[in-house]
C-alpha positions as CSV (number, residue, x, y, z in Angstrom):
1,X,0.1,0.0,0.0
2,X,1.4,3.4,-0.8
3,X,0.4,6.8,0.5
4,X,0.6,9.8,-2.1
5,X,3.2,12.4,-1.1
6,X,3.4,15.9,-2.3
7,X,6.1,16.5,-4.7
8,X,8.4,19.8,-5.2
9,X,10.8,19.6,-7.7
10,X,12.3,20.9,-10.9
11,X,13.1,17.9,-12.5
12,X,11.9,16.6,-16.0
13,X,11.0,13.1,-14.6
14,X,8.4,14.4,-12.4
15,X,7.3,17.5,-14.7
16,X,4.5,15.2,-15.8
17,X,1.4,15.7,-13.6
18,X,1.0,12.0,-13.4
19,X,4.2,11.0,-11.7
20,X,4.1,11.1,-8.0
21,X,6.3,10.2,-5.4
22,X,5.1,7.7,-2.7
23,X,6.0,6.3,0.3
24,X,4.8,2.4,1.3
25,X,3.2,2.1,4.4
26,X,2.7,-1.6,4.6
27,X,4.3,-4.2,2.8
28,X,2.7,-7.6,4.1
29,X,2.3,-11.1,2.7
30,X,-1.2,-12.6,3.5
31,X,-2.3,-16.2,4.0
32,X,-5.9,-17.2,3.7
33,X,-7.9,-17.3,6.1
34,X,-6.6,-13.7,7.5
35,X,-8.0,-10.5,9.3
36,X,-9.4,-7.7,7.2
37,X,-7.2,-5.1,6.3
38,X,-8.8,-1.6,6.3
39,X,-7.1,1.5,4.5
40,X,-8.0,5.2,5.7
41,X,-7.3,8.2,3.2
42,X,-6.7,10.3,6.4
43,X,-4.2,7.8,7.5
44,X,-1.8,7.5,4.3
45,X,-4.3,6.9,1.6
46,X,-6.1,4.2,-0.2
47,X,-3.3,3.2,-2.8
48,X,-2.7,-0.7,-2.9
49,X,-1.1,-3.1,-5.0
50,X,-1.8,-7.1,-4.8
51,X,1.0,-9.4,-6.2
52,X,-0.7,-13.0,-6.0
53,X,2.1,-15.8,-4.9
54,X,-0.6,-18.5,-6.0
55,X,-4.0,-18.0,-7.7
56,X,-6.4,-16.3,-5.7
57,X,-9.1,-13.6,-5.6
58,X,-9.3,-10.2,-3.8
59,X,-12.4,-8.7,-2.2
60,X,-11.9,-5.0,-2.1
61,X,-15.1,-3.2,-0.8
62,X,-15.1,0.6,-1.2
63,X,-17.3,2.6,0.3
64,X,-18.3,5.0,-1.1
65,X,-17.7,3.1,-4.3
66,X,-15.7,4.4,-7.7
67,X,-18.1,6.6,-9.3
68,X,-16.5,8.8,-12.2
69,X,-19.4,11.6,-12.2
70,X,-18.7,12.1,-8.5
71,X,-15.1,12.1,-8.9
72,X,-14.0,9.1,-7.5
73,X,-12.1,7.7,-10.3
74,X,-10.1,4.5,-9.9
75,X,-6.6,5.2,-11.1
76,X,-3.8,2.5,-12.1
77,X,0.0,3.1,-11.7
78,X,3.3,1.7,-13.1
79,X,5.7,1.9,-10.1
80,X,9.6,2.8,-10.4
81,X,11.9,2.3,-7.5
82,X,13.1,5.7,-6.1
83,X,16.7,4.0,-6.0
84,X,16.8,3.3,-9.7
85,X,15.4,6.9,-10.7
86,X,16.8,9.7,-8.4
87,X,15.8,13.1,-8.9
88,X,17.8,16.2,-8.1
89,X,16.2,18.3,-5.6
90,X,14.5,15.4,-4.3
91,X,15.8,13.8,-1.0
92,X,15.0,10.9,0.9
93,X,16.7,9.8,4.1
94,X,19.4,7.0,3.0
95,X,17.7,4.3,5.3
96,X,14.1,5.1,3.9
97,X,14.7,5.2,0.2
98,X,13.7,1.4,-0.2
99,X,10.5,2.2,0.9
100,X,10.0,5.2,-1.8
101,X,8.6,4.7,-5.3
102,X,7.8,6.9,-8.3
103,X,4.1,6.2,-9.6
104,X,3.1,7.1,-12.9
105,X,-0.4,7.0,-14.1
106,X,-1.7,4.4,-16.9
107,X,-4.4,2.5,-18.4
108,X,-5.9,-0.2,-16.7
109,X,-4.1,-3.2,-17.1
110,X,-5.6,-5.4,-19.9
111,X,-4.8,-8.9,-17.6
112,X,-6.9,-7.3,-14.7
113,X,-10.5,-8.3,-14.4
114,X,-12.5,-5.9,-12.0
115,X,-16.1,-7.1,-11.6
116,X,-18.2,-4.1,-9.6
117,X,-21.3,-4.9,-7.7
118,X,-23.4,-3.9,-4.9
119,X,-22.5,-4.8,-1.3
120,X,-25.2,-6.9,0.3
121,X,-23.6,-8.0,3.3
122,X,-23.8,-7.2,7.1
123,X,-23.3,-3.7,7.9
124,X,-19.5,-2.7,8.2
125,X,-18.8,-0.8,11.8
126,X,-15.7,0.8,12.4
127,X,-14.5,1.2,15.7
């Protein structure tokens, strides 16, 4: 999961509005059954990446759901390790560099299947 950070730089790499610097918040492996993970925008954002080690399905419940007319778009990114793409004027402490990446907007990957639906399960209560 990555939280988008504000970026101030004059480098040509980051002059493209679709490129953003992100800092990893959690990098975990989950094995079913496992506890639910909840992402809060005020605590680092709702950007996440799933990498399957074996065949699987992911249930990603969003509230409120994506809605283009309401400005809640689903955005996909390519990621480039910060350490492989250093940028003049952008500094990150040496011990934290592995946790940062450049994200560039892209179209939805063709191999990704997203099926939307109405959540009809029990009421979700956040404590």
